[in-house]
C-alpha positions as CSV (number, residue, x, y, z in Angstrom):
1,X,-0.1,0.1,0.0
2,X,2.8,2.3,0.9
3,X,4.7,1.6,-2.3
4,X,1.5,2.4,-4.3
5,X,1.3,5.8,-2.7
6,X,4.9,6.6,-3.3
7,X,4.4,5.6,-7.0
8,X,1.5,8.1,-7.2
9,X,3.5,10.8,-5.6
10,X,6.3,10.4,-8.1
11,X,3.9,10.6,-11.1
12,X,2.3,13.6,-9.7
13,X,5.6,15.3,-9.4
14,X,6.5,14.3,-12.9
15,X,3.3,15.5,-14.3
16,X,3.7,18.9,-12.5
17,X,7.4,19.1,-13.8
18,X,6.2,18.3,-17.4
19,X,3.2,20.9,-17.2
20,X,5.6,23.6,-16.1
21,X,8.1,22.8,-18.8
22,X,5.3,22.8,-21.6
23,X,4.1,26.1,-20.1
24,X,7.4,27.7,-20.3
25,X,8.0,26.5,-23.9
26,X,4.5,28.0,-24.9
27,X,5.4,31.3,-23.2
28,X,8.8,31.4,-25.3
29,X,6.9,30.6,-28.5
30,X,4.3,33.4,-27.9
31,X,7.1,35.9,-27.2
32,X,8.9,35.0,-30.3
33,X,5.7,35.2,-32.4
34,X,5.0,38.8,-31.0
35,X,8.5,39.8,-31.9
36,X,8.0,38.5,-35.4
37,X,5.0,40.7,-35.8
38,X,6.3,43.9,-34.3
39,X,7.8,46.2,-37.0
40,X,11.3,47.3,-36.2
41,X,11.5,50.7,-34.6
42,X,12.7,53.6,-36.7
43,X,14.2,56.9,-35.5
44,X,11.8,59.8,-35.2
45,X,12.4,62.7,-37.6
46,X,10.9,65.9,-36.2
47,X,10.6,67.6,-39.6
48,X,8.7,64.5,-41.0
49,X,6.9,62.9,-38.1
50,X,6.0,66.0,-35.9
51,X,3.7,68.9,-36.6
52,X,6.2,71.8,-36.2
53,X,5.3,75.5,-36.4
54,X,8.0,78.1,-36.7
55,X,7.4,81.2,-34.7
56,X,9.8,84.2,-34.1
57,X,10.7,84.7,-30.4
58,X,9.4,88.0,-29.0
59,X,11.3,90.2,-26.8
60,X,10.0,91.5,-23.4
61,X,8.7,94.9,-24.7
62,X,7.1,93.1,-27.7
63,X,5.2,90.6,-25.3
64,X,4.0,93.6,-23.3
65,X,2.6,95.3,-26.5
66,X,1.1,91.9,-27.6
67,X,-0.9,91.8,-24.2
68,X,-2.0,95.5,-24.6
69,X,-3.4,94.7,-28.0
70,X,-5.4,91.8,-26.7
71,X,-8.6,93.8,-26.8
72,X,-7.5,95.7,-30.0
73,X,-10.1,96.3,-32.6
74,X,-7.8,95.7,-35.4
75,X,-7.0,92.2,-36.1
76,X,-8.1,88.9,-34.3
77,X,-7.1,87.7,-30.9
78,X,-7.5,84.0,-30.1
79,X,-7.3,82.6,-26.5
80,X,-6.4,78.9,-26.6
81,X,-7.7,77.3,-23.5
82,X,-7.7,73.5,-22.8
83,X,-11.4,72.9,-23.8
84,X,-12.2,75.8,-26.2
85,X,-11.1,78.8,-28.0
86,X,-12.3,82.4,-27.7
87,X,-12.0,84.4,-30.7
88,X,-12.0,88.2,-30.3
89,X,-12.8,90.3,-33.3
90,X,-14.1,93.8,-34.0
91,X,-17.6,92.2,-34.2
92,X,-17.4,90.5,-30.8
93,X,-16.1,87.4,-29.0
94,X,-17.0,83.9,-30.2
95,X,-16.3,80.6,-28.3
96,X,-15.6,77.4,-30.4
97,X,-15.2,73.9,-29.3
98,X,-14.3,70.6,-31.1
99,X,-15.0,70.3,-34.8
100,X,-16.4,73.9,-34.8
101,X,-12.8,75.1,-34.8
102,X,-12.3,73.9,-38.4
103,X,-15.1,76.4,-39.5
104,X,-13.3,79.4,-38.1
105,X,-13.2,82.2,-40.6
106,X,-10.4,84.8,-39.8
107,X,-10.7,88.2,-41.4
108,X,-8.0,90.4,-42.7
109,X,-5.4,91.9,-40.2
110,X,-3.0,90.7,-37.6
111,X,-3.6,87.4,-35.8
112,X,-2.6,87.2,-32.1
113,X,-2.5,83.9,-30.1
114,X,-2.6,83.6,-26.4
115,X,-1.8,80.1,-25.4
116,X,-3.1,78.6,-22.1
117,X,-3.0,75.1,-23.2
118,X,-1.6,73.2,-26.3
119,X,-4.6,71.0,-26.4
120,X,-6.2,72.7,-29.5
121,X,-3.0,74.3,-30.9
122,X,-2.8,71.8,-33.8
123,X,-6.4,72.5,-34.8
124,X,-5.9,76.3,-34.7
125,X,-2.7,76.4,-36.6
126,X,-4.3,74.1,-39.3
127,X,-6.9,76.8,-39.8
128,X,-4.6,79.7,-39.8
129,X,-2.3,77.8,-42.4
130,X,0.6,80.0,-43.5
131,X,-0.7,83.5,-42.1
132,X,1.7,85.5,-40.2
133,X,0.8,85.0,-36.4
134,X,2.2,86.6,-33.3
135,X,1.8,84.3,-30.2
136,X,2.8,84.0,-26.6
137,X,2.4,81.6,-23.7
138,X,0.4,83.4,-21.0
139,X,2.4,83.5,-17.7
140,X,1.1,82.0,-14.6
141,X,0.9,85.5,-12.9
142,X,-2.0,86.5,-15.4
143,X,-3.9,83.0,-14.9
144,X,-6.5,82.4,-12.3
145,X,-7.2,78.9,-10.3
146,X,-9.0,77.6,-13.5
147,X,-6.2,78.3,-15.8
148,X,-7.8,81.2,-17.6
149,X,-7.3,85.0,-17.6
150,X,-7.2,86.7,-14.2
151,X,-10.3,89.0,-13.5
152,X,-7.7,91.9,-12.8
153,X,-6.2,91.5,-16.2
154,X,-9.7,91.4,-17.9
155,X,-10.6,94.6,-16.2
156,X,-7.3,96.1,-17.2
157,X,-7.8,94.9,-20.7
158,X,-11.2,96.3,-20.9
159,X,-10.0,99.7,-19.9
160,X,-7.9,99.9,-23.1
161,X,-5.4,102.2,-21.1
162,X,-2.6,104.0,-22.8
163,X,0.6,102.0,-23.1
164,X,2.5,103.7,-20.2
165,X,-0.3,103.1,-17.8
166,X,-1.0,99.6,-19.1
167,X,2.7,98.7,-18.5
168,X,2.6,100.0,-15.0
169,X,-0.4,98.0,-14.0
170,X,0.7,95.0,-16.0
171,X,4.1,95.0,-14.0
172,X,2.0,95.3,-10.8
173,X,-0.1,92.1,-11.9
174,X,3.1,90.2,-12.8
175,X,4.5,91.2,-9.3
176,X,1.6,89.4,-7.7
177,X,-0.2,92.6,-6.7
178,X,-3.8,93.9,-7.4
179,X,-4.7,97.1,-9.0
180,X,-5.5,98.6,-5.5
181,X,-2.0,98.2,-4.5
182,X,-0.4,101.3,-5.9
183,X,2.9,100.8,-4.0
184,X,3.8,97.7,-6.0
185,X,4.8,99.7,-9.1
186,X,7.4,102.3,-9.2
187,X,7.2,105.7,-11.1
188,X,9.2,104.2,-14.0
189,X,6.6,101.5,-14.5
190,X,8.8,98.7,-13.2
191,X,7.7,96.8,-10.1
192,X,9.0,98.4,-6.9
193,X,11.5,96.7,-4.8
194,X,10.1,94.2,-2.4
195,X,9.8,95.5,1.2
196,X,12.5,94.4,3.6
197,X,11.7,91.9,6.3
198,X,10.3,93.2,9.6
199,X,12.4,93.6,12.7
200,X,10.7,90.5,14.3
201,X,11.5,88.4,11.3
202,X,15.2,89.4,11.3
203,X,15.5,88.8,15.1
204,X,13.9,85.3,14.5
205,X,16.2,84.5,11.8
206,X,19.2,85.8,13.6
207,X,18.1,83.6,16.8
208,X,17.6,80.6,14.4
209,X,21.2,80.9,13.0
210,X,22.6,81.2,16.5
211,X,20.8,78.2,17.6
212,X,21.8,76.2,14.6
213,X,25.4,77.0,15.3
214,X,25.7,77.7,18.8
215,X,23.8,74.5,20.2
216,X,26.3,72.1,18.7
217,X,29.2,74.0,19.9
218,X,27.9,74.2,23.4
219,X,27.2,70.4,23.3
220,X,30.9,69.7,22.3
221,X,32.0,72.0,25.1
222,X,30.0,70.3,27.7
223,X,31.3,66.9,26.7
224,X,34.9,68.0,26.8
225,X,34.3,69.7,30.2
226,X,32.9,66.5,31.7
227,X,35.7,64.4,30.3
228,X,38.1,66.8,31.6
229,X,36.9,66.5,35.2
230,X,36.6,62.9,34.9
231,X,40.3,62.7,33.8
232,X,41.4,65.0,36.6
233,X,39.4,63.0,39.3
234,X,41.1,59.9,37.9
235,X,44.5,61.3,38.5
236,X,43.7,62.4,42.1
237,X,42.0,59.0,43.0
238,X,43.3,56.4,40.6
239,X,41.1,53.4,40.4
240,X,43.9,50.9,40.2
241,X,45.6,51.8,43.5
242,X,45.0,49.1,46.0
243,X,46.3,48.4,49.6
244,X,49.5,46.2,49.9
245,X,48.8,45.6,53.5
246,X,48.0,41.8,53.8
247,X,44.9,40.9,55.3
248,X,44.9,40.3,59.1
249,X,48.1,42.4,59.6
């Protein structure tokens, strides 16, 4: 009876080993078949495989002028958001989404692109074709929490202020202020220097530096002082000195 059970155990082990070997061979053949069906990778050529658009890099002053002309009546201003585009023309503002972008009709005059997201960039450039376009990526300082124009900039844009005043208020917005904070902009239109830290902040910073440097030094000095006292105490009363007088003398 015991021999019969041992034979069954040996057969079960052999069957399990054969199944594992066959399964591994099957996986190897499947891997080879997938590699045979896969086309060899080829290098990506940017000019051939990617949709590239050449734009002239704008200077800082030109970008300010481009923002100033966002609400200009001449030409077309296009805001590229993640889910739509807003087209501003002399006749009004139109929002387009999805397939409706392909039907965009651009009148004559300059075209200005204000890019918040590249999701619809390809669709817009396909409609514009080879027309001369001036574009910019809108800085984060001019975006709200939803990724669109800040209300302060839209209010400034609606005023159509003269270029000098527009530059001053724009510098204030880029510096993180609001239109009610007049001290954020200097007389020359550039952001005013940031106010220095308060006396309490300077004292707290100095105390932090002293604590970061002084506490480790005080700790080392305390250890050295303790070791020095232990060394002197050991010289006065050496531990190894014992009485040489025999017991019972």
